[in-house]
C-alpha positions in Angstrom: 2.5 -11.1 35.3 4.7 -8.0 35.5 7.9 -10.1 35.0 6.4 -11.8 32.0 5.4 -8.5 30.5 8.8 -7.1 31.0 10.4 -10.1 29.5 8.2 -9.8 26.4 9.0 -6.1 26.1 12.8 -6.7 26.3 12.4 -9.6 23.8 10.7 -7.2 21.3 13.3 -4.4 21.9 16.3 -6.6 21.1 15.1 -7.1 17.5 16.2 -4.3 15.1 14.9 -3.9 11.6 17.7 -2.8 9.2 17.3 -1.9 5.5 20.2 -2.6 3.1 20.7 -1.3 -0.5 22.0 -4.2 -2.6 23.0 -2.7 -6.0 24.5 -6.1 -7.0 21.1 -7.7 -7.0 20.8 -7.8 -10.8 18.4 -10.7 -11.2 15.4 -12.0 -9.2 17.0 -15.4 -9.3 19.7 -14.1 -6.9 17.2 -13.7 -4.1 17.8 -17.3 -3.1 21.5 -16.6 -2.8 20.9 -13.6 -0.4 18.6 -15.7 1.7 21.1 -18.6 1.9 23.9 -16.2 2.9 21.9 -14.4 5.7 19.5 -17.0 7.2 22.2 -19.3 8.8 23.8 -16.3 10.5 23.3 -16.2 14.2 21.1 -13.3 15.4 19.1 -13.1 12.1 15.4 -13.5 12.7 13.8 -12.6 9.4 14.7 -11.6 5.8 12.7 -9.8 3.1 14.1 -9.2 -0.4 12.4 -6.6 -2.6 14.0 -7.1 -6.0 12.5 -4.1 -7.9 14.1 -1.7 -5.4 17.2 -3.7 -4.7 16.4 -3.6 -1.0 17.0 -6.2 1.6 15.2 -5.9 5.0 16.7 -7.9 7.9 15.3 -8.2 11.4 18.2 -9.0 13.6 19.6 -8.8 17.1 22.1 -5.9 17.0 24.0 -7.3 20.0 24.7 -10.6 18.2 25.1 -9.4 14.6 25.6 -5.8 13.6 24.7 -4.0 10.3 28.4 -3.9 9.4 28.6 -7.7 9.6 25.5 -8.2 7.4 27.0 -5.8 4.8 30.3 -7.6 4.9 28.6 -11.0 4.4 26.7 -9.7 1.4 29.7 -8.0 -0.1 31.8 -11.2 0.1 29.4 -12.3 -2.7 30.1 -9.1 -4.6 26.5 -7.9 -4.0 27.6 -4.2 -3.4 25.5 -3.9 -0.3 25.3 -0.8 2.0 23.1 0.3 4.9 20.1 2.2 3.6 19.5 5.3 5.8 16.0 6.5 6.6 14.7 8.9 3.9 17.4 7.8 1.5 16.4 6.9 -2.0 18.3 4.7 -4.5 19.4 6.9 -7.4 21.0 4.0 -9.2 24.2 3.9 -11.1 24.6 6.8 -13.6 27.2 4.9 -15.6 28.1 1.2 -16.1 30.8 -0.2 -13.9 34.5 0.0 -15.1 34.4 -3.7 -15.8 31.6 -3.2 -18.3 33.2 -0.2 -20.0 36.6 -2.0 -20.3 34.9 -5.2 -21.6 32.9 -3.3 -24.2 35.9 -1.3 -25.4 38.1 -4.4 -25.9 35.3 -6.3 -27.6 34.8 -3.4 -30.0 38.6 -3.3 -30.8 38.5 -7.1 -31.4 36.6 -6.4 -34.7 40.0 -5.3 -36.1 40.8 -9.0 -36.3 39.6 -8.8 -39.9 42.5 -6.5 -40.6 45.0 -8.1 -38.3 44.2 -11.5 -36.9 45.9 -11.2 -33.4 43.3 -8.7 -32.5 40.9 -11.6 -31.9 42.7 -12.1 -28.6 41.3 -8.8 -27.4 37.9 -10.6 -27.2 39.5 -13.1 -24.7 40.9 -10.1 -22.8 37.3 -8.6 -22.7 36.1 -11.9 -21.2 38.8 -12.0 -18.6 38.1 -8.4 -17.4 34.3 -8.5 -17.6 33.8 -12.0 -16.1 35.5 -11.0 -12.8 32.4 -9.8 -10.9 30.3 -12.6 -12.4 32.9 -15.2 -11.3 32.9 -14.0 -7.7 29.1 -14.1 -7.5 29.1 -17.6 -9.1 31.6 -18.8 -6.5 29.5 -17.5 -3.7 26.4 -19.2 -5.2 28.3 -22.5 -5.5 29.4 -22.2 -1.8 25.8 -21.7 -0.8 24.6 -24.6 -3.1 22.5 -22.2 -5.2 22.0 -22.4 -9.0 21.7 -18.9 -10.2 22.1 -16.8 -13.3 25.8 -16.2 -12.7 26.6 -19.9 -12.8 24.6 -20.3 -16.1 26.5 -17.4 -17.7 29.8 -18.9 -16.5 28.9 -22.2 -18.1 27.9 -20.5 -21.4 31.1 -18.4 -21.5 33.3 -21.4 -20.7 31.6 -23.4 -23.4 32.0 -20.8 -26.1 35.7 -20.3 -25.2 36.2 -24.1 -25.4 34.6 -23.9 -28.9 37.0 -21.0 -29.7 34.2 -18.6 -30.4 36.0 -15.8 -28.6 33.9 -12.9 -29.9 30.7 -14.7 -28.9 32.1 -15.3 -25.4 33.0 -11.6 -25.1 29.6 -10.6 -26.3 27.9 -12.8 -23.7 30.0 -11.3 -20.9 29.4 -7.7 -22.1 25.7 -8.1 -22.6 25.2 -9.8 -19.2 27.3 -7.4 -17.2 25.6 -4.4 -18.9 22.1 -5.8 -18.2 22.4 -5.0 -14.5 22.9 -1.3 -15.2 20.3 -1.2 -17.9 17.7 -2.8 -15.7 18.6 -0.4 -12.8 18.1 2.7 -15.0 14.9 1.3 -16.5 13.3 0.8 -13.1 14.6 4.1 -11.6 11.4 6.0 -12.0 9.3 3.4 -10.1 11.9 3.3 -7.3 11.9 7.1 -6.9 8.1 7.3 -6.8 7.9 4.7 -4.0 10.9 5.9 -2.1 9.4 9.4 -2.0 6.5 8.1 0.0 8.9 6.7 2.6 10.4 10.1 3.2 7.7 12.7 3.1 8.0 13.6 6.8 11.1 15.6 8.0 13.6 14.0 10.3 14.0 17.1 12.5 11.5 19.0 14.7 11.7 22.3 16.6 10.7 22.3 20.3 8.8 25.5 20.9 9.9 26.0 24.5 13.6 26.0 23.8 13.7 26.6 20.1 16.0 23.6 19.8 15.9 21.4 16.7 15.9 17.7 17.6 15.6 14.4 15.8 11.9 13.3 15.5 12.8 10.0 17.2 13.6 11.9 20.3 10.3 13.8 20.5 8.0 12.5 23.3 4.2 12.6 23.6 2.6 15.9 24.5 5.6 17.9 23.4 4.8 21.4 22.0 6.4 21.9 18.6 6.8 25.1 16.6 5.6 24.9 13.0 6.5 28.0 11.0 5.2 29.1 7.6 6.5 26.7 4.9 7.5 24.0 7.4 6.5 20.4 6.9 4.8 19.1 10.1 7.1 16.4 11.5 4.7 14.5 13.9 1.0 14.0 14.2 -0.6 16.4 16.8 -3.3 18.8 17.8 -3.1 22.6 17.3 -2.9 24.3 20.7 -2.4 27.8 19.4 -2.5 29.6 16.0 -4.5 29.6 12.8 -3.3 28.6 9.4 -4.0 26.6 6.3 -2.3 23.2 5.8 -1.6 21.5 2.5 -2.5 17.8 3.0 -2.1 16.6 -0.6 0.9 14.5 0.3 -1.5 12.3 2.3 -4.9 12.8 0.8 -4.2 14.0 -2.8 -6.8 16.8 -2.1 -5.8 20.0 -3.9 -7.4 22.5 -1.5 -5.7 23.7 1.7 -7.4 22.7 4.9 -8.0 25.4 7.6 -6.5 24.7 11.0 -7.3 26.3 14.3 -7.1 25.4 18.0 -8.0 21.7 18.6 -7.6 20.9 14.9 -5.7 17.7 14.1 -2.6 17.9 11.9 -0.6 15.1 10.3 3.1 14.5 9.8 4.2 15.1 6.2 1.7 17.9 5.5 2.8 21.5 4.9 1.9 24.6 6.9 1.2 27.3 4.3 0.5 30.7 5.9 0.5 30.9 9.7 2.4 30.0 12.8 1.1 26.9 14.7 1.9 25.5 18.1 1.3 21.7 17.9 1.1 19.3 20.8 2.2 15.8 19.6 -0.3 13.0 19.9 2.0 10.2 18.6 5.6 9.2 18.5 7.4 9.4 15.2 7.1 5.7 14.5 3.3 5.8 15.2 2.4 8.7 13.0 0.0 8.2 10.1 2.7 8.7 7.5 5.0 6.1 9.3 2.1 3.6 9.2 1.7 4.4 5.5 5.4 3.7 4.9 5.1 0.4 6.9 2.0 -0.5 4.8 3.9 0.2 1.6 6.9 -1.9 2.8 4.6 -4.8 3.9 2.8 -4.5 0.5 6.0 -5.0 -1.4 6.7 -8.2 0.6 3.3 -9.7 0.0 3.3 -11.9 -3.0 0.3 -12.4 -5.3 -0.9 -15.9 -6.1 0.6 -15.6 -9.6 4.0 -14.6 -8.3 4.1 -17.5 -5.8 3.2 -19.9 -8.6 6.0 -18.5 -10.9 8.5 -18.6 -8.1 7.6 -22.2 -7.4 7.9 -23.0 -11.2 11.3 -21.2 -11.4 12.6 -23.3 -8.6 12.3 -26.5 -10.7 12.5 -24.9 -14.2 16.2 -23.9 -14.0 17.6 -27.3 -12.8 15.4 -29.2 -15.3 16.6 -27.0 -18.2 20.3 -27.3 -17.1 19.9 -31.1 -17.1 18.4 -31.0 -20.5 21.3 -28.9 -21.7 23.8 -31.4 -20.3 22.0 -34.2 -22.1 22.1 -32.3 -25.4 25.9 -32.0 -25.0 26.6 -35.4 -23.6 24.4 -37.7 -25.7 25.7 -36.5 -29.2 29.3 -36.6 -27.8 28.8 -40.1 -26.5 27.3 -41.3 -29.8 30.0 -39.5 -31.7 27.6 -37.9 -34.2 28.7 -35.5 -36.8 28.5 -31.7 -36.2 29.0 -32.1 -32.5 29.8 -28.4 -32.3 26.3 -27.6 -33.4 24.9 -29.7 -30.5 27.3 -28.0 -28.1 26.1 -24.6 -29.2 22.5 -25.7 -28.9 23.2 -27.0 -25.4 24.7 -23.6 -24.5 21.7 -21.8 -25.9 19.5 -24.0 -23.7 21.7 -23.1 -20.7 21.1 -19.4 -21.2 17.3 -19.9 -21.6 17.4 -21.7 -18.2 17.6 -18.3 -16.6 14.1 -17.4 -15.4 14.8 -13.7 -14.7 12.2 -12.3 -17.0 9.6 -14.8 -15.8 10.3 -14.1 -12.2 10.3 -10.3 -12.8 7.0 -10.4 -14.8 4.8 -10.1 -11.7 6.7 -8.2 -9.0 7.7 -5.3 -11.3 4.2 -4.8 -12.5 2.8 -5.1 -9.0 5.5 -2.7 -7.7 4.6 -0.1 -10.3 0.8 -0.5 -9.6 1.4 0.0 -5.9 3.5 3.1 -6.6 0.8 4.5 -8.9 -1.9 3.8 -6.4 0.1 5.5 -3.6 0.6 8.7 -5.7 -3.2 8.8 -6.0 -3.9 8.5 -2.3 -4.6 4.8 -2.3 -2.6 2.3 -0.1 -3.1 -1.2 -1.4 -1.6 -3.8 1.0 0.0 -6.2 -1.5 0.0 -7.9 -4.8 -2.6 -10.5 -3.7 -5.0 -7.6 -2.9 -4.5 -6.3 -6.4 -5.5 -9.7 -7.8 -8.6 -9.8 -5.7 -9.5 -6.2 -6.6 -9.3 -7.0 -10.3 -11.9 -9.8 -9.9 -14.4 -7.9 -7.8 -18.1 -8.5 -8.7 -19.8 -6.6 -5.9 -19.0 -3.4 -4.0 -20.9 -2.8 -0.8 -20.9 0.7 0.8 -21.5 1.7 4.4 -23.7 4.8 4.5 -22.8 7.2 7.3 -19.4 8.7 6.8 -18.9 6.7 3.5 -21.8 7.4 1.1 -22.7 10.5 3.2 -20.3 13.0 4.5 -20.9 12.3 8.2 -20.9 16.0 8.9 -24.2 16.1 10.9 -26.1 19.1 12.0 -28.6 18.9 14.9 -31.8 20.4 13.5 -34.0 19.9 16.5 -33.6 18.8 20.1 -36.6 18.3 22.4 -37.4 17.2 25.9 -40.5 15.0 26.3 -40.6 15.2 30.1 -42.1 18.1 32.0 -39.7 17.5 34.8 -36.5 17.8 32.7 -35.5 21.1 31.1 -34.0 21.2 27.6 -30.7 22.4 29.1 -30.4 19.6 31.6 -31.2 17.0 28.9 -28.7 18.5 26.5 -26.0 18.6 29.2 -26.5 14.9 30.0 -26.6 13.8 26.4 -23.6 16.0 25.2 -21.5 14.9 28.2 -22.1 11.2 27.4 -21.7 11.7 23.7 -18.3 13.5 24.3 -16.9 10.1 25.2 -17.9 8.7 21.8 -16.0 9.0 18.5 -19.1 8.6 16.3 -19.9 11.5 13.9 -23.3 12.0 15.6 -21.5 12.5 18.9 -19.5 15.4 17.5 -22.6 17.0 16.1 -24.5 16.8 19.4 -21.5 18.2 21.4 -21.1 21.0 18.9 -24.8 21.8 19.2 -24.6 21.8 23.0 -21.8 24.3 22.9 -23.7 26.5 20.5 -26.4 26.6 23.2 -23.8 27.5 25.9 -23.9 23.9 27.3 -20.3 22.7 28.0 -20.0 18.9 28.2 -18.3 17.4 31.2 -17.2 13.9 30.3 -15.4 13.5 33.7 -18.8 13.4 35.3 -19.9 10.4 33.3 -19.6 6.9 34.8 -20.1 3.4 33.4 -19.9 4.6 29.8 -20.8 1.9 27.3 -20.9 1.7 23.5 -23.4 -0.6 21.8 -22.4 -0.9 18.1 -25.4 -0.5 15.8 -27.6 0.7 18.7 -26.1 3.6 20.7 -24.4 4.5 23.9 -25.1 4.8 27.7 -23.7 6.3 30.8 -24.5 7.4 34.3 -24.5 11.1 35.1 -26.1 13.0 38.0 -27.4 9.8 39.4 -29.3 9.0 36.2 -28.6 6.1 33.8 -29.0 7.7 30.3 -29.3 5.7 27.0 -28.9 7.5 23.7 -29.4 5.9 20.3 -31.9 4.6 17.8 -35.0 2.5 18.5 -32.9 -0.6 19.2 -31.4 1.0 22.3 -34.9 0.9 23.9 -34.6 -2.8 24.9 -31.3 -2.1 26.7 -33.1 0.7 28.6 -35.8 -1.7 29.6 -38.4 -0.3 27.3 -40.0 -2.0 24.3 -39.9 -0.1 21.1 -43.7 -0.2 20.8 -44.0 1.9 23.9 -42.4 4.9 22.3 -43.3 4.2 18.7 -46.6 6.0 18.8 -45.1 9.2 20.2 -42.3 9.3 17.6 -44.7 8.6 14.8 -47.1 11.3 16.0 -44.3 13.9 16.2 -42.7 12.7 12.9 -39.4 12.9 14.8 -36.3 10.9 14.4 -35.3 7.6 15.8 -32.6 9.4 17.8 -34.0 8.8 21.3 -32.9 9.5 24.9 -34.0 7.2 27.7 -33.7 7.5 31.4 -34.0 3.9 32.5 -37.3 2.8 30.9 -38.7 6.3 30.1 -38.4 8.1 26.8 -37.3 11.6 27.9 -36.1 13.2 24.6 -35.8 13.0 20.9 -33.5 14.8 18.4 -33.1 15.1 14.6 -30.0 15.6 12.4 -29.3 16.3 8.8 -26.5 14.9 6.5 -25.8 14.8 2.8 -24.2 12.6 0.2 -20.6 13.0 -0.6 -19.8 14.6 -4.0 -18.7 12.1 -6.6 -20.5 9.1 -5.0 -23.1 8.9 -7.8 -20.4 9.0 -10.5 -18.3 6.4 -8.7 -21.3 4.0 -8.5 -22.0 4.6 -12.2 -18.4 3.9 -13.1 -18.4 0.6 -11.1 -21.7 -0.5 -12.8 -20.2 0.4 -16.2 -17.6 -2.4 -15.8 -20.2 -5.0 -14.6 -19.8 -4.5 -10.9 -23.0 -4.7 -8.7 -23.3 -2.1 -5.9 -25.1 -2.2 -2.6 -25.6 -0.2 0.6 -25.3 -1.8 4.0 -26.4 0.5 6.8 -27.5 0.3 10.4 -29.8 3.2 9.7 -33.6 2.7 9.3 -35.1 2.2 5.9 -36.2 5.8 5.5 -32.6 7.0 5.9 -31.3 4.4 3.5 -34.0 5.2 0.8 -33.4 8.9 1.1 -29.7 8.4 0.4 -30.6 6.2 -2.5 -32.9 9.0 -3.9 -30.0 11.5 -3.6 -27.9 9.1 -5.7 -30.6 8.9 -8.4 -31.4 5.3 -7.4 -28.0 4.3 -8.7 -27.4 1.5 -6.1 -28.6 -2.0 -7.0 -29.5 -3.1 -3.5 -30.3 -1.5 -0.2 -30.0 -3.3 3.2 -31.0 -1.3 6.3 -31.3 -1.6 10.1 -28.2 -3.9 10.2 -26.0 -4.7 13.1 -22.2 -5.2 12.5 -22.6 -8.9 12.4 -25.5 -8.6 9.9 -23.2 -6.7 7.5 -20.6 -9.4 7.7 -23.2 -12.1 7.0 -24.5 -10.3 3.9 -21.0 -9.8 2.6 -20.4 -13.6 3.1 -23.7 -14.2 1.2 -22.5 -12.0 -1.7 -19.2 -13.9 -1.8 -20.9 -17.3 -1.9 -23.6 -16.4 -4.5 -22.2 -13.7 -6.7 -18.4 -13.7 -6.4 -15.5 -11.7 -5.0 -16.9 -8.8 -2.9 -15.4 -5.5 -1.7 -16.7 -3.6 1.3 -16.2 0.2 1.8 -16.5 1.6 5.3 -15.0 4.0 7.8 -16.1 3.0 11.3 -15.7 0.4 14.1 -19.1 -1.0 13.1 -17.7 -1.8 9.6 -14.7 -3.7 10.8 -16.3 -7.2 10.7 -17.6 -6.6 7.2 -14.3 -5.3 6.1 -12.5 -8.3 7.4 -15.0 -10.7 5.8 -14.9 -9.1 2.4 -12.3 -10.3 -0.2 -11.2 -6.6 -0.3 -12.0 -4.3 2.6 -11.6 -0.6 1.6 -11.3 1.7 4.6 -11.4 5.5 4.8 -7.8 6.2 6.0 -7.4 9.4 8.0 -11.1 10.0 8.5 -11.8 6.4 9.4 -11.4 4.6 12.7 -8.0 3.0 13.5 -9.7 -0.5 13.6 -11.2 0.0 10.1 -7.8 1.1 8.8 -6.1 -1.9 10.3 -8.8 -4.3 9.0 -9.0 -2.8 5.5 -7.0 -4.2 2.6 -7.1 -0.9 0.8 -6.8 2.4 2.6 -8.4 5.4 1.0 -6.4 8.4 2.3 -9.1 11.0 1.4 -12.8 11.0 1.3 -13.0 10.8 -2.5 -15.1 7.6 -3.2 -14.3 8.3 -6.9 -10.9 6.7 -6.4 -12.5 3.3 -5.9 -13.3 2.7 -9.6 -9.8 4.0 -10.4 -8.4 1.4 -8.0 -10.3 -1.4 -9.7 -9.2 -0.2 -13.2 -5.6 0.0 -12.0 -5.8 -3.6 -10.6 -7.3 -4.9 -13.9 -4.5 -3.1 -15.8 -1.9 -4.5 -13.5 -3.1 -8.1 -14.1 -3.2 -7.4 -17.8 0.4 -6.2 -17.7 1.4 -9.4 -15.8 -0.1 -11.5 -18.5 1.6 -9.5 -21.2 4.9 -9.9 -19.4 4.5 -13.6 -19.1 3.6 -13.9 -22.8 6.6 -11.8 -23.8 8.9 -13.8 -21.6 7.7 -17.3 -22.8 7.5 -16.2 -26.5 11.0 -14.8 -26.5 12.5 -18.0 -25.0 10.5 -20.1 -27.4 11.7 -18.0 -30.4 15.4 -18.2 -29.4 15.1 -22.0 -29.0 13.2 -22.2 -32.3 16.0 -20.3 -34.1 18.6 -22.6 -32.5 16.8 -25.8 -33.4 16.4 -24.4 -37.0 20.2 -24.4 -37.3 21.3 -21.1 -35.9 22.3 -21.8 -32.2 23.7 -18.3 -31.4 24.6 -18.1 -27.7 25.1 -14.3 -27.9 21.6 -13.9 -29.4 20.2 -15.9 -26.5 21.9 -13.6 -24.0 20.8 -10.5 -25.9 17.2 -11.8 -26.0 17.3 -12.6 -22.3 18.6 -9.1 -21.4 16.3 -7.2 -23.7 13.3 -9.2 -22.5 14.0 -8.2 -19.0 14.2 -4.6 -20.0 11.0 -4.8 -22.1 9.2 -6.4 -19.1 10.3 -3.5 -16.9 9.3 -0.8 -19.4 6.0 -2.5 -20.1 5.3 -2.6 -16.4 6.2 1.1 -16.1 3.4 2.0 -18.4 1.3 1.6 -15.2 3.1 4.8 -14.0 1.8 6.9 -16.8 0.5 10.2 -15.3 2.9 10.1 -12.4 5.5 12.9 -12.5 8.0 13.8 -9.9 7.5 17.2 -8.3 10.5 19.4 -8.8 10.0 21.3 -5.6 11.5 19.9 -2.5 8.4 20.4 -0.4 6.3 18.2 -2.6 8.5 15.1 -3.2 5.6 12.7 -3.5 3.2 14.0 -6.1 3.4 15.6 -9.5 3.9 19.3 -10.0 0.7 19.9 -11.8 -2.3 20.1 -9.5 -5.6 20.9 -11.2 -8.6 22.2 -9.5 -10.8 19.3 -8.4 -14.1 18.9 -10.2 -17.0 19.7 -7.9 -19.7 17.2 -8.9 -22.5 16.9 -6.5 -24.8 13.9 -6.3 -27.8 16.1 -6.8 -28.6 19.6 -8.1 -27.3 22.3 -5.9 -30.7 23.9 -5.4 -32.5 20.7 -4.8 -33.9 19.7 -1.3 -32.1 16.4 -1.2 -29.0 17.9 0.5 -30.6 17.3 3.8 -32.0 14.2 5.3 -35.6 14.6 6.4 -36.2 15.1 10.1 -37.7 11.6 10.4 -34.4 10.1 9.6 -31.2 9.7 11.7 -28.2 7.5 10.8 -27.6 4.6 13.1 -24.3 4.2 14.9 
């Protein structure tokens, strides 16, 4: 087994993921060319092409094929590739290439032909200079048996030259070669917004013991780092010494600094504002929250929506079909020797140009890319274009209660022993020691309460610890087998709920019970409150026709009390549910109502999150399983971002439809003008170029409200940060801020 494990580990280690910036990727139709160049190469395992950012991601064996060899292969096709370093963002080309400038200058001078006819040959010279990069790409495409836009342009230019329309040929070359630069500049803002997310954590860290500054990749677990005032925290960790406030807006979008003291958790990419901190690392650089965010963003860009897959499939057959149609329009009139053959040749060339599906192919990914960028700047990580499509169609949103609708910041209001032989201190010691091995919010509250009573938990004394989702926990300590949980844990303790129900009802206590084998030996009560903004979020969802529900493992009293705090805003309440019950109800909603979203933060929510069409997990505050299972990660605790995510998804889908209409309408208009007797090839090229730019700019309207921060320390978000609106779900002086003592949230 050890040998097999070592072999698997070495197999994984040999694969390296490299990112390449490909500035020559001027059209989405060239993606096939890149894939055909790289896939046959020995040592290449996988390829991903992200057209909006001109990025190619290659998983390869560095011992078989190096980054330099991959760059060389791409550059042989004039794709202007280079290795993209970590943290580097593509600033694009500030000016067009020399070929474009020379071509445009000569084409402009060719207008002097009206004064002196030989100047017409300057248009031919413009073609000769400007066509060079297009010709090289076309040759590479032909070698790889790929029909791309460069070949189509080459056919159009050759045809217009054969018809002695030199100025038109020059115009085609100038417009096409200039399009790459125009599209690059148009999409620059979206690229910068997304690139900034990938580089919010610094690449250097200071080791406290030596004062040496090292690369974050070289920092090992449990290393103590020095974080000075103004430093960006490089790696996730726990504060071991010092007090400060940390700005976490780069991750959570929360405007207020978060106090940090000993044992507080800090995250890479956040900024230490006003104190010195000693931080012990709890993760490697590649396993930090911000690294996982970057990976999620990268994966999201690679995930195609259903619409995009359909368009890509359509484009695969559209271009060859239109080229064949163009050939027929040229060959049939020539074979029949009809009059005005030049008109038919021009018409055929116009059809060739319209065979380029660039704007159609760009319609979806650019809009999706901008929507993902905008969502990321608001603290929402959406894992792909397909998730956006599902989110736009949501009919039901179901919420977990504890830690989602409510804050999960519990306070123990009463703790009582029901056995004369067991002191309150002994009971509290047993319960807090067992609870210290759990990650549930209730556990933290009980441990904190124990410490306030000078009872220090000792998890090392606990044996046979077990967690029962939806019920509670158990463990052996001091020779006793202790069960802690709600009424459902009674059966595991060998006690029927009816045996202890009378005592609990009489005392009006909680369903938080402590059992020693089959005896009820203690009870406790806690308080919790709704998160601010939940009521408004539910109202906003209902305003767009989305039903809302609460799915909780708590008892009915707890669920109804939360509903009262929300002003009875939720449409449905389901209480006393196990994790599998939540998943079953989500499936019922999907079958009977339509696409369903689930919002949760804990391990108990993972089955429901996975079952839902869209699982929305609470990022940093949620469990790692919930984060991995969720399709949307909410990086802060602001539930109010969920309606905004739905609105953004709907707007994105609307932009995709607008882009498709613009693309199809423009092509149809050009063909209509040509059929009507004006087959202008240069107009077809201009329309193609301008449509691509209009599609990009229309998609970038999704980025409205996103501004780059001018300060280096805040590269991700805008410079203007307004004070968050404090809207509570109930009046500040009301008594609904605490759950009654007869209510305790279930695990």
